MIPANU-422066 format. One record per residue (C-alpha): residue number from 1; residue in three letters; x, y, z. Coordinates in steps of 0.1 Angstrom, whole numbers, plus 5000, padded with zeros to 4 digits. Layout:
% residues N
   num   residuo      u      v      w
   NUM       ALA      X      Y      Z
...
//
This chain:
% residues 720
   num   residuo      u      v      w
     1       MET   6301   3002   2365
     2       LYS   6323   2995   2394
     3       VAL   6329   3009   2429
     4       LEU   6364   3020   2437
     5       VAL   6375   3016   2474
     6       PHE   6405   3036   2487
     7       ALA   6422   3022   2519
     8       GLU   6449   3039   2539
     9       LYS   6474   3011   2536
    10       PRO   6480   2979   2516
    11       SER   6472   2955   2545
    12       VAL   6437   2970   2550
    13       GLY   6431   2972   2513
    14       LYS   6438   2935   2509
    15       ASP   6414   2926   2537
    16       ILE   6386   2947   2522
    17       ALA   6393   2932   2487
    18       ARG   6390   2897   2501
    19       ILE   6356   2905   2518
    20       LEU   6343   2922   2486
    21       GLY   6353   2892   2465
    22       ALA   6379   2912   2444
    23       LYS   6407   2887   2435
    24       ARG   6426   2899   2404
    25       ARG   6458   2914   2416
    26       SER   6475   2943   2397
    27       ASP   6503   2966   2406
    28       GLY   6489   2988   2433
    29       TYR   6453   2976   2433
    30       ILE   6430   2945   2433
    31       GLU   6400   2942   2410
    32       GLY   6368   2922   2410
    33       ASP   6336   2921   2390
    34       ASN   6320   2949   2410
    35       HIS   6348   2965   2430
    36       ILE   6383   2979   2426
    37       VAL   6404   2983   2458
    38       THR   6434   3005   2460
    39       TRP   6454   3021   2488
    40       GLY   6479   3046   2500
    41       PHE   6510   3042   2521
    42       GLY   6496   3065   2547
    43       HIS   6499   3099   2532
    44       LEU   6504   3101   2494
    45       VAL   6499   3138   2491
    46       ALA   6510   3167   2514
    47       LEU   6510   3205   2514
    48       GLY   6537   3218   2490
    49       MET   6569   3232   2503
    50       PRO   6574   3270   2503
    51       GLU   6589   3272   2468
    52       GLN   6559   3252   2455
    53       GLN   6536   3278   2470
    54       ASN   6557   3307   2457
    55       PRO   6590   3303   2438
    56       ALA   6603   3334   2457
    57       TRP   6601   3315   2489
    58       LYS   6627   3289   2480
    59       ARG   6656   3309   2496
    60       TRP   6656   3311   2534
    61       ASN   6652   3348   2540
    62       LEU   6640   3363   2573
    63       TYR   6625   3393   2554
    64       ASP   6603   3371   2532
    65       LEU   6584   3360   2563
    66       PRO   6556   3354   2571
    67       MET   6548   3331   2542
    68       LEU   6510   3331   2540
    69       PRO   6498   3312   2508
    70       GLU   6466   3326   2492
    71       LYS   6460   3293   2474
    72       TRP   6475   3261   2488
    73       ALA   6496   3240   2463
    74       LEU   6497   3202   2470
    75       SER   6526   3179   2461
    76       VAL   6530   3142   2459
    77       LEU   6554   3127   2485
    78       PRO   6585   3116   2466
    79       SER   6584   3081   2481
    80       SER   6548   3076   2470
    81       LYS   6548   3090   2434
    82       GLU   6543   3057   2416
    83       GLN   6514   3047   2438
    84       PHE   6497   3081   2436
    85       TYR   6496   3081   2398
    86       LYS   6481   3046   2399
    87       VAL   6454   3058   2423
    88       LYS   6449   3090   2403
    89       SER   6443   3069   2372
    90       LEU   6418   3047   2390
    91       PHE   6400   3078   2405
    92       ASN   6393   3090   2369
    93       ARG   6385   3056   2353
    94       ASP   6354   3057   2331
    95       ASP   6339   3025   2345
    96       VAL   6341   3038   2381
    97       ASP   6307   3049   2394
    98       TYR   6317   3063   2427
    99       ILE   6346   3061   2452
   100       VAL   6345   3048   2488
   101       ASN   6368   3065   2513
   102       ALA   6380   3036   2535
   103       ALA   6409   3054   2551
   104       ASP   6412   3052   2589
   105       ALA   6380   3065   2605
   106       GLY   6394   3097   2620
   107       ARG   6406   3132   2612
   108       GLU   6439   3122   2597
   109       GLY   6424   3094   2576
   110       GLU   6399   3119   2563
   111       LEU   6428   3143   2553
   112       ILE   6447   3115   2536
   113       PHE   6418   3107   2513
   114       ARG   6407   3143   2506
   115       LEU   6442   3155   2496
   116       VAL   6445   3125   2472
   117       TYR   6410   3132   2458
   118       GLU   6418   3169   2453
   119       LEU   6451   3164   2435
   120       SER   6437   3136   2414
   121       GLY   6413   3161   2398
   122       SER   6385   3135   2401
   123       THR   6349   3146   2400
   124       LYS   6334   3112   2409
   125       PRO   6310   3112   2439
   126       PHE   6325   3096   2470
   127       LYS   6311   3079   2501
   128       ARG   6326   3071   2535
   129       LEU   6332   3037   2552
   130       TRP   6334   3043   2589
   131       ILE   6342   3013   2611
   132       SER   6357   3007   2646
   133       SER   6368   2971   2641
   134       MET   6386   2952   2613
   135       THR   6367   2919   2617
   136       ASP   6350   2906   2586
   137       GLU   6316   2912   2602
   138       ALA   6324   2948   2611
   139       ILE   6337   2956   2575
   140       LYS   6305   2940   2560
   141       GLU   6283   2959   2583
   142       GLY   6302   2991   2575
   143       PHE   6296   2987   2538
   144       SER   6259   2980   2544
   145       SER   6255   3014   2563
   146       ILE   6279   3035   2542
   147       LYS   6273   3073   2542
   148       GLU   6277   3101   2517
   149       GLY   6311   3117   2518
   150       ALA   6296   3151   2525
   151       ALA   6285   3139   2559
   152       TYR   6322   3142   2569
   153       ASP   6329   3176   2554
   154       ASN   6332   3193   2588
   155       LEU   6358   3167   2598
   156       ALA   6376   3173   2566
   157       SER   6376   3210   2573
   158       ALA   6392   3204   2607
   159       ALA   6418   3182   2591
   160       VAL   6427   3207   2565
   161       CYS   6429   3235   2591
   162       ARG   6452   3213   2613
   163       SER   6475   3206   2584
   164       ARG   6477   3242   2572
   165       ALA   6481   3256   2608
   166       ASP   6510   3232   2613
   167       TRP   6526   3243   2580
   168       LEU   6522   3280   2589
   169       VAL   6536   3277   2624
   170       GLY   6562   3251   2617
   171       ILE   6578   3264   2585
   172       ASN   6575   3301   2593
   173       PHE   6589   3298   2628
   174       THR   6616   3273   2619
   175       ARG   6629   3296   2592
   176       ALA   6626   3327   2614
   177       TYR   6645   3313   2644
   178       THR   6670   3295   2623
   179       LYS   6679   3326   2603
   180       LYS   6677   3349   2633
   181       HIS   6701   3328   2654
   182       ASN   6722   3312   2627
   183       SER   6712   3278   2641
   184       MET   6690   3250   2628
   185       LEU   6661   3254   2652
   186       THR   6629   3234   2645
   187       VAL   6596   3248   2658
   188       GLY   6562   3231   2657
   189       ARG   6527   3241   2668
   190       VAL   6523   3212   2692
   191       GLN   6559   3199   2696
   192       THR   6573   3231   2710
   193       PRO   6548   3236   2738
   194       THR   6553   3199   2747
   195       LEU   6591   3204   2748
   196       ALA   6585   3235   2770
   197       LEU   6566   3213   2795
   198       ILE   6597   3190   2798
   199       VAL   6622   3219   2799
   200       ASN   6603   3239   2825
   201       ARG   6600   3208   2847
   202       GLN   6637   3203   2845
   203       LYS   6643   3239   2854
   204       GLU   6621   3234   2885
   205       ILE   6642   3203   2894
   206       ASP   6675   3221   2888
   207       SER   6665   3251   2909
   208       PHE   6651   3230   2938
   209       VAL   6669   3233   2971
   210       PRO   6661   3203   2994
   211       GLN   6652   3210   3029
   212       ASP   6657   3186   3059
   213       TYR   6627   3178   3081
   214       TRP   6617   3152   3106
   215       GLU   6587   3132   3116
   216       VAL   6579   3115   3149
   217       GLU   6562   3081   3148
   218       ALA   6544   3065   3177
   219       VAL   6545   3027   3174
   220       PHE   6516   3006   3188
   221       GLU   6511   2968   3187
   222       LYS   6491   2968   3154
   223       PHE   6496   3002   3139
   224       LYS   6517   3034   3138
   225       ALA   6507   3071   3141
   226       LEU   6525   3103   3132
   227       TYR   6528   3134   3153
   228       HIS   6505   3162   3141
   229       ASN   6522   3196   3142
   230       PRO   6495   3223   3146
   231       LYS   6520   3250   3135
   232       ASN   6525   3236   3101
   233       LYS   6492   3238   3082
   234       ASP   6506   3227   3048
   235       TYR   6526   3197   3061
   236       PRO   6513   3189   3096
   237       SER   6535   3159   3102
   238       ARG   6568   3178   3095
   239       LEU   6591   3193   3121
   240       ASP   6619   3217   3109
   241       LYS   6642   3211   3139
   242       GLN   6658   3178   3148
   243       GLU   6661   3186   3185
   244       GLU   6624   3193   3187
   245       ALA   6616   3160   3170
   246       GLU   6640   3141   3193
   247       ALA   6625   3156   3224
   248       ILE   6590   3145   3213
   249       ALA   6601   3110   3205
   250       LYS   6617   3107   3239
   251       LEU   6587   3122   3257
   252       ILE   6562   3097   3243
   253       GLU   6583   3065   3249
   254       GLY   6563   3040   3270
   255       LYS   6534   3065   3277
   256       ASP   6497   3060   3274
   257       ALA   6478   3072   3243
   258       LEU   6442   3084   3247
   259       VAL   6417   3079   3218
   260       LYS   6402   3113   3212
   261       LYS   6384   3105   3180
   262       LEU   6378   3075   3158
   263       SER   6359   3080   3126
   264       VAL   6350   3049   3105
   265       THR   6330   3054   3073
   266       SER   6320   3030   3046
   267       LYS   6332   3040   3012
   268       LYS   6330   3027   2977
   269       GLN   6351   3032   2945
   270       ALA   6335   3027   2911
   271       PRO   6354   3007   2884
   272       PRO   6378   3028   2863
   273       PHE   6366   3039   2829
   274       LEU   6374   3020   2798
   275       TYR   6406   3028   2779
   276       ASP   6410   3055   2753
   277       LEU   6444   3056   2735
   278       THR   6461   3080   2759
   279       SER   6450   3063   2791
   280       LEU   6461   3030   2777
   281       GLN   6495   3044   2767
   282       ARG   6499   3058   2802
   283       GLU   6491   3025   2818
   284       ALA   6514   3005   2795
   285       ASN   6542   3029   2803
   286       GLN   6537   3027   2840
   287       LYS   6532   2990   2841
   288       TYR   6555   2977   2814
   289       GLY   6578   3006   2805
   290       LEU   6565   3007   2769
   291       THR   6568   3040   2750
   292       ALA   6536   3056   2737
   293       ALA   6547   3049   2702
   294       LYS   6554   3012   2709
   295       THR   6520   3008   2726
   296       LEU   6503   3024   2696
   297       SER   6522   3001   2672
   298       ILE   6511   2970   2693
   299       LEU   6475   2982   2694
   300       GLN   6475   2988   2656
   301       ASN   6487   2952   2651
   302       LEU   6460   2938   2674
   303       TYR   6434   2959   2655
   304       GLU   6445   2954   2619
   305       LYS   6462   2921   2617
   306       ARG   6449   2900   2647
   307       LYS   6415   2919   2646
   308       VAL   6410   2912   2683
   309       LEU   6407   2948   2695
   310       THR   6387   2978   2682
   311       TYR   6400   3010   2666
   312       PRO   6429   3022   2688
   313       ARG   6432   3060   2680
   314       THR   6401   3069   2700
   315       ASP   6396   3097   2725
   316       SER   6365   3082   2741
   317       ARG   6363   3061   2772
   318       TYR   6327   3052   2767
   319       LEU   6307   3028   2745
   320       SER   6277   3035   2722
   321       GLU   6245   3018   2733
   322       ASP   6244   2996   2702
   323       ILE   6274   2977   2716
   324       PHE   6254   2964   2746
   325       PRO   6238   2935   2726
   326       THR   6272   2924   2715
   327       LEU   6287   2920   2751
   328       LYS   6279   2883   2753
   329       ASN   6298   2874   2721
   330       ARG   6327   2897   2730
   331       MET   6331   2880   2764
   332       ALA   6328   2846   2747
   333       SER   6358   2855   2725
   334       LEU   6381   2860   2754
   335       PRO   6408   2834   2761
   336       ALA   6405   2808   2789
   337       GLU   6427   2829   2811
   338       TYR   6396   2851   2819
   339       SER   6371   2823   2825
   340       GLU   6372   2827   2863
   341       PHE   6362   2864   2860
   342       LEU   6335   2857   2835
   343       LYS   6317   2832   2859
   344       TYR   6304   2863   2878
   345       PHE   6281   2870   2848
   346       GLU   6264   2836   2850
   347       LYS   6245   2850   2880
   348       VAL   6246   2888   2874
   349       LYS   6241   2902   2839
   350       PRO   6260   2933   2828
   351       LYS   6240   2965   2833
   352       LYS   6237   2993   2807
   353       THR   6250   3022   2829
   354       LYS   6258   3057   2818
   355       ARG   6293   3053   2832
   356       VAL   6299   3027   2804
   357       PHE   6273   3034   2777
   358       ASN   6269   3070   2768
   359       ASN   6263   3081   2732
   360       SER   6268   3118   2740
   361       LYS   6304   3111   2750
   362       ILE   6314   3096   2716
   363       THR   6324   3115   2685
   364       ASP   6343   3093   2661
   365       HIS   6349   3061   2680
   366       HIS   6341   3043   2712
   367       ALA   6366   3031   2738
   368       ILE   6391   3003   2731
   369       ILE   6375   2969   2738
   370       PRO   6378   2933   2725
   371       THR   6361   2925   2693
   372       GLU   6340   2894   2687
   373       LYS   6369   2876   2670
   374       ASN   6381   2846   2690
   375       ALA   6414   2853   2708
   376       LYS   6420   2818   2721
   377       ASP   6454   2817   2704
   378       MET   6467   2845   2727
   379       ARG   6495   2824   2741
   380       ASN   6511   2823   2706
   381       TRP   6514   2861   2704
   382       SER   6544   2882   2714
   383       ARG   6547   2890   2751
   384       GLU   6540   2926   2745
   385       GLU   6508   2918   2725
   386       GLN   6496   2896   2754
   387       ASP   6503   2924   2779
   388       ILE   6484   2951   2760
   389       TYR   6455   2927   2753
   390       ASP   6454   2917   2789
   391       LEU   6450   2954   2800
   392       VAL   6421   2959   2776
   393       ALA   6404   2926   2784
   394       ARG   6406   2930   2822
   395       ARG   6393   2965   2820
   396       PHE   6364   2954   2797
   397       ILE   6354   2928   2823
   398       ALA   6360   2951   2853
   399       VAL   6337   2979   2843
   400       PHE   6307   2955   2847
   401       TYR   6318   2943   2881
   402       PRO   6304   2959   2914
   403       ASP   6322   2988   2932
   404       TYR   6351   2982   2955
   405       ILE   6337   2987   2990
   406       TYR   6360   2994   3020
   407       LYS   6359   3010   3055
   408       SER   6380   3041   3059
   409       ALA   6392   3048   3095
   410       SER   6406   3081   3108
   411       LEU   6421   3080   3143
   412       ILE   6433   3109   3165
   413       LEU   6453   3102   3196
   414       SER   6466   3123   3225
   415       ILE   6500   3114   3240
   416       GLU   6513   3137   3267
   417       LYS   6489   3164   3253
   418       LEU   6505   3160   3219
   419       GLU   6483   3150   3189
   420       PHE   6491   3120   3168
   421       ARG   6471   3109   3137
   422       THR   6467   3079   3115
   423       GLY   6443   3062   3092
   424       GLY   6437   3030   3074
   425       GLN   6415   3010   3051
   426       THR   6398   2977   3056
   427       PRO   6384   2960   3024
   428       VAL   6348   2948   3027
   429       ASP   6342   2937   2991
   430       ASP   6369   2937   2964
   431       GLY   6344   2941   2936
   432       TRP   6361   2951   2904
   433       ARG   6395   2948   2921
   434       LYS   6392   2910   2918
   435       VAL   6398   2916   2880
   436       GLU   6423   2944   2884
   437       PRO   6441   2940   2917
   438       PRO   6459   2972   2928
   439       ALA   6497   2973   2922
   440       LYS   6519   2966   2951
   441       ARG   6529   2997   2969
   442       THR   6566   3007   2966
   443       ALA   6588   3015   2995
   444       LYS   6588   3051   2983
   445       GLN   6549   3052   2984
   446       ASP   6549   3036   3019
   447       GLU   6570   3065   3031
   448       GLY   6538   3085   3029
   449       GLY   6521   3060   3052
   450       ALA   6515   3024   3044
   451       GLU   6480   3010   3043
   452       GLN   6472   2996   3077
   453       GLU   6442   2982   3095
   454       ILE   6430   3001   3125
   455       PRO   6418   2979   3154
   456       ASP   6383   2982   3168
   457       LEU   6386   3012   3193
   458       LYS   6363   3038   3208
   459       LYS   6367   3073   3222
   460       GLY   6383   3072   3257
   461       ASP   6402   3040   3252
   462       THR   6439   3040   3261
   463       LEU   6468   3023   3244
   464       LYS   6504   3017   3255
   465       VAL   6530   3033   3232
   466       GLU   6553   3004   3224
   467       GLY   6580   3026   3209
   468       SER   6588   3057   3190
   469       GLY   6606   3064   3158
   470       LEU   6625   3095   3145
   471       LEU   6622   3097   3107
   472       SER   6648   3119   3090
   473       LYS   6636   3131   3056
   474       LYS   6643   3156   3028
   475       THR   6619   3175   3006
   476       ARG   6619   3162   2971
   477       PRO   6619   3181   2938
   478       PRO   6591   3175   2913
   479       ALA   6596   3143   2894
   480       ARG   6609   3143   2858
   481       TYR   6582   3136   2832
   482       THR   6578   3100   2822
   483       GLU   6558   3093   2790
   484       ALA   6528   3084   2813
   485       SER   6529   3117   2832
   486       LEU   6536   3137   2800
   487       LEU   6507   3122   2782
   488       GLN   6484   3130   2811
   489       THR   6497   3166   2811
   490       MET   6493   3169   2773
   491       GLU   6457   3157   2777
   492       THR   6449   3188   2798
   493       ALA   6472   3213   2781
   494       GLY   6496   3216   2811
   495       LYS   6469   3217   2838
   496       LEU   6473   3192   2866
   497       VAL   6440   3173   2866
   498       GLU   6437   3141   2885
   499       ASP   6399   3135   2883
   500       GLU   6391   3112   2854
   501       GLU   6357   3127   2845
   502       LEU   6371   3163   2845
   503       ARG   6401   3152   2824
   504       ASP   6376   3136   2799
   505       ALA   6357   3170   2797
   506       MET   6390   3188   2789
   507       LYS   6402   3163   2762
   508       ASP   6392   3186   2733
   509       SER   6416   3213   2747
   510       GLY   6447   3192   2750
   511       LEU   6481   3193   2733
   512       GLY   6477   3173   2701
   513       THR   6453   3144   2699
   514       PRO   6455   3108   2711
   515       ALA   6465   3098   2676
   516       THR   6494   3123   2674
   517       ARG   6509   3125   2709
   518       ALA   6532   3094   2706
   519       GLU   6545   3108   2673
   520       ILE   6553   3142   2689
   521       ILE   6573   3126   2717
   522       GLU   6592   3105   2693
   523       LYS   6600   3135   2671
   524       LEU   6614   3154   2701
   525       VAL   6637   3124   2708
   526       LYS   6647   3120   2672
   527       MET   6656   3157   2668
   528       GLU   6677   3155   2700
   529       TYR   6656   3180   2720
   530       VAL   6649   3152   2745
   531       ASN   6667   3121   2757
   532       ARG   6652   3090   2774
   533       ASP   6667   3081   2807
   534       LYS   6651   3048   2816
   535       LYS   6614   3059   2819
   536       SER   6622   3096   2823
   537       LEU   6622   3123   2796
   538       VAL   6651   3147   2800
   539       PRO   6657   3178   2779
   540       THR   6690   3182   2761
   541       GLN   6709   3215   2761
   542       LYS   6697   3220   2726
   543       GLY   6661   3216   2738
   544       VAL   6666   3240   2767
   545       ASP   6682   3266   2744
   546       LEU   6653   3264   2719
   547       ILE   6628   3271   2746
   548       THR   6649   3300   2759
   549       LEU   6649   3315   2724
   550       VAL   6613   3312   2713
   551       SER   6584   3335   2721
   552       PRO   6564   3325   2752
   553       SER   6533   3325   2730
   554       ILE   6547   3296   2710
   555       THR   6555   3276   2741
   556       SER   6521   3282   2757
   557       PRO   6502   3249   2763
   558       GLU   6470   3268   2770
   559       LEU   6471   3286   2737
   560       THR   6478   3254   2717
   561       GLY   6451   3236   2737
   562       ALA   6426   3264   2728
   563       TRP   6435   3259   2691
   564       GLU   6429   3221   2695
   565       LYS   6395   3229   2710
   566       ARG   6386   3250   2680
   567       LEU   6397   3223   2656
   568       SER   6374   3200   2675
   569       ASP   6346   3225   2672
   570       ILE   6352   3229   2635
   571       SER   6348   3191   2631
   572       LYS   6314   3194   2649
   573       GLY   6303   3224   2627
   574       GLN   6305   3248   2657
   575       ASP   6334   3270   2644
   576       SER   6345   3282   2610
   577       GLU   6375   3272   2589
   578       LYS   6379   3307   2577
   579       GLY   6379   3323   2611
   580       PHE   6404   3298   2625
   581       MET   6428   3303   2596
   582       GLN   6426   3341   2599
   583       ASP   6435   3339   2636
   584       ILE   6464   3316   2629
   585       ALA   6477   3340   2602
   586       VAL   6475   3369   2626
   587       PHE   6493   3349   2653
   588       VAL   6521   3339   2629
   589       THR   6524   3375   2616
   590       ASN   6527   3389   2651
   591       VAL   6554   3364   2662
   592       ILE   6574   3369   2630
   593       SER   6573   3407   2636
   594       ASP   6586   3401   2672
   595       VAL   6614   3379   2659
   596       LYS   6625   3404   2633
   597       THR   6629   3432   2658
   598       ALA   6644   3411   2686
   599       PRO   6682   3410   2691
   600       GLY   6700   3379   2677
   601       SER   6717   3354   2700
   602       SER   6753   3342   2702
   603       PHE   6744   3305   2704
   604       ALA   6767   3282   2685
   605       ALA   6754   3266   2653
   606       TYR   6736   3234   2658
   607       SER   6741   3204   2636
   608       ASP   6718   3189   2609
   609       ARG   6704   3154   2614
   610       THR   6736   3137   2603
   611       GLY   6760   3157   2626
   612       ASN   6772   3182   2600
   613       VAL   6772   3220   2607
   614       VAL   6746   3240   2589
   615       LYS   6766   3268   2574
   616       GLU   6752   3302   2583
   617       SER   6783   3323   2584
   618       PRO   6821   3315   2581
   619       ARG   6827   3327   2617
   620       ARG   6802   3302   2632
   621       VAL   6814   3273   2611
   622       LYS   6850   3278   2622
   623       LYS   6839   3274   2658
   624       SER   6823   3241   2652
   625       SER   6840   3207   2652
   626       GLY   6818   3193   2625
   627       LYS   6823   3192   2587
   628       ARG   6808   3219   2565
   629       ILE   6780   3206   2542
   630       GLU   6798   3216   2511
   631       ASP   6830   3198   2522
   632       CYS   6813   3164   2526
   633       GLU   6819   3135   2503
   634       VAL   6789   3126   2480
   635       VAL   6781   3089   2481
   636       GLY   6750   3087   2459
   637       VAL   6717   3101   2448
   638       CYS   6689   3103   2474
   639       PRO   6665   3073   2469
   640       LEU   6637   3093   2485
   641       CYS   6635   3126   2467
   642       LYS   6656   3115   2436
   643       LYS   6671   3151   2435
   644       GLY   6694   3155   2464
   645       GLN   6728   3139   2471
   646       ILE   6736   3116   2499
   647       ILE   6765   3129   2520
   648       GLU   6783   3114   2550
   649       GLY   6782   3132   2584
   650       ASN   6795   3123   2618
   651       LYS   6763   3104   2628
   652       GLY   6750   3091   2595
   653       TYR   6743   3097   2559
   654       GLY   6716   3121   2548
   655       CYS   6702   3140   2519
   656       ASN   6716   3175   2513
   657       ARG   6681   3187   2505
   658       PHE   6669   3184   2541
   659       ARG   6661   3222   2541
   660       GLU   6638   3216   2512
   661       GLY   6619   3190   2532
   662       CYS   6636   3157   2523
   663       ASN   6640   3138   2555
   664       TYR   6659   3108   2542
   665       VAL   6686   3097   2566
   666       VAL   6706   3065   2574
   667       TRP   6721   3066   2608
   668       LYS   6754   3048   2615
   669       GLU   6738   3032   2646
   670       TYR   6704   3015   2649
   671       TYR   6689   2999   2680
   672       GLY   6722   3001   2699
   673       LYS   6743   2985   2671
   674       LYS   6769   3003   2650
   675       LEU   6766   2993   2613
   676       THR   6794   2982   2591
   677       LYS   6802   3000   2558
   678       THR   6787   2970   2540
   679       ALA   6754   2973   2558
   680       LEU   6753   3011   2554
   681       LYS   6760   3008   2517
   682       ALA   6731   2984   2513
   683       LEU   6707   3008   2531
   684       ILE   6719   3038   2510
   685       GLU   6712   3018   2479
   686       GLY   6677   3009   2491
   687       LYS   6685   2973   2498
   688       ALA   6680   2952   2529
   689       THR   6710   2944   2550
   690       GLN   6722   2909   2556
   691       LYS   6709   2893   2588
   692       LEU   6726   2910   2617
   693       SER   6728   2902   2654
   694       GLY   6732   2925   2684
   695       PHE   6702   2949   2680
   696       ILE   6687   2959   2713
   697       VAL   6649   2961   2713
   698       ASP   6631   2969   2747
   699       GLY   6662   2957   2766
   700       LYS   6666   2924   2747
   701       LYS   6692   2915   2721
   702       VAL   6676   2904   2688
   703       ALA   6687   2896   2652
   704       GLY   6672   2908   2620
   705       ARG   6675   2929   2588
   706       LEU   6673   2966   2583
   707       GLN   6656   2980   2552
   708       PHE   6641   3013   2540
   709       SER   6603   3012   2540
   710       SER   6586   3032   2513
   711       GLU   6554   3029   2533
   712       SER   6567   3046   2564
   713       GLY   6596   3065   2549
   714       LYS   6620   3051   2576
   715       ILE   6646   3024   2581
   716       GLU   6628   2995   2598
   717       LEU   6640   2964   2616
   718       SER   6625   2931   2606
   719       GLU   6633   2907   2635
   720       GLU   6642   2871   2625
//
């Protein structure tokens, strides 16, 4: 008898097969004397489309809503049919004793396996491989401590609930709002509240009216101080009238300043926490301008292929105590670039503190840290891989360094009976900042008061005012969201929380999960609800209109965050699958009822993905400048669903069965390059293009080939 291992993707399956000694390659699996290893392409199976749940639901009809399946039908993804049937055959092979679920160790990985297992009809027992690193040692150790599949039933329940809730909200509300307003409007359980955050921030910016104000600065030999206005409690340095500010500046010129109070306290700042996925994505966006999706892609490569970092899709910023004995080997694996920092540990050994090692703060995976695999070839990696690895490596070292210690000074002066205040910091011991130096302050940050060192003074001392300055300023609107600030807000479901420990406590109630947030942002951009403007995320008019139309309950980050908390509780066995799904059904029913009774809008029809008008009524189509779907030239059969026809639109070529769920599309432009008809023809036929130049990736021109990937279901660029 043999053990069948199911991996989430081919690359992982091949690594596992090598370690298990399976060498005989077949189409879709690798076999050995004792093991068979097969794989998916991510998801092979999904919840069926409405017509598969109930044939009457095929037609988009407002009065068929809500669609609430009593039994959930599953369907094989069109792009993965061939592999699914190979996997199904293996799942039911007579010589297979049991199956090992080796999909990614997380909620989505659990769902991927469970759906395949259910649709395969297999009754074989299954076990679970749960690892946080892809090194050979970690995989071997994982197989030696494998658990029964039932130990993860609660996680599977949460995964199924998430999938079904997204189906109920997404499909019901998309149909409801599309039919009600004669416009293709896509609504999602997490994506729409996230869009609402971006739209509402833009509304705040648009409605903001800047106000002039002035500040008065007293200039001394070694520092500066600002006038403190006792009438303005919220912004004590601000003056609303220019004449008043000018008078104060003139009054203090050349006068003596009396030291009324000088307070100097010794303070310390602990090292920052280790990275989870969201905090690392934020840091990479702030420091290097990388999108959340790009950072995740780099991390996945460093985890799966280079095997130098641990599992990336984690929501924990702590380590389990069993990692402590491995610290020496992990530090030894770091490249020579970090040897100066590691010398500290020759005299002072790392301590097992609760700030770093805390089993109670870990659910699925610990924080992202280096593995024990040697990373000495780091200089041969891509620049972005080096940057991301550097962030993780420095943080891994820094958490074991001492606190940053500094003296904080607060000075109050009296000049002509007017109060001036200033403050400053004097470093005493850089501690962990030796490993992670603070970023240089920008001119914009220094407007709020540059860091300055206060001289040794005492109460009663007098100083000569060397000069005065009049600072003319304007109030600023709130900043647009960047991916870094949006990820932080998603983490706390819209609540502004700066404290790291409090934010960690709220992570179960956020919008989405660390594993899904990047995908949500990318989806909003792809559907043209949001545009990227350098680092900023800006809503399009289409995005603004959608948020204007939909029910406030759908856009509520707090409500969606509460659902996410319940999903987390289900995974821990603290909430029930049945109760959660009943509440989702009630919510969907109530919103659909409101949509049916609400008046329709006069918004013009939106376009489908390729730029063609979705025909809802002859009157609306006449007003649009796009082609009608039925008037478009057919250029071939859809290579993804095998049923639809590929038609040309203004922006690209897409399947005319997009309403039925087929998302195949070939854009006329990729990575800033407009494609020739020859290149487009190759892509539509499922072939790779010739080598093309002029693609723009992260601001750089590159050359490569485009080809449809059956693994991801997307057109991908292979750089050459």
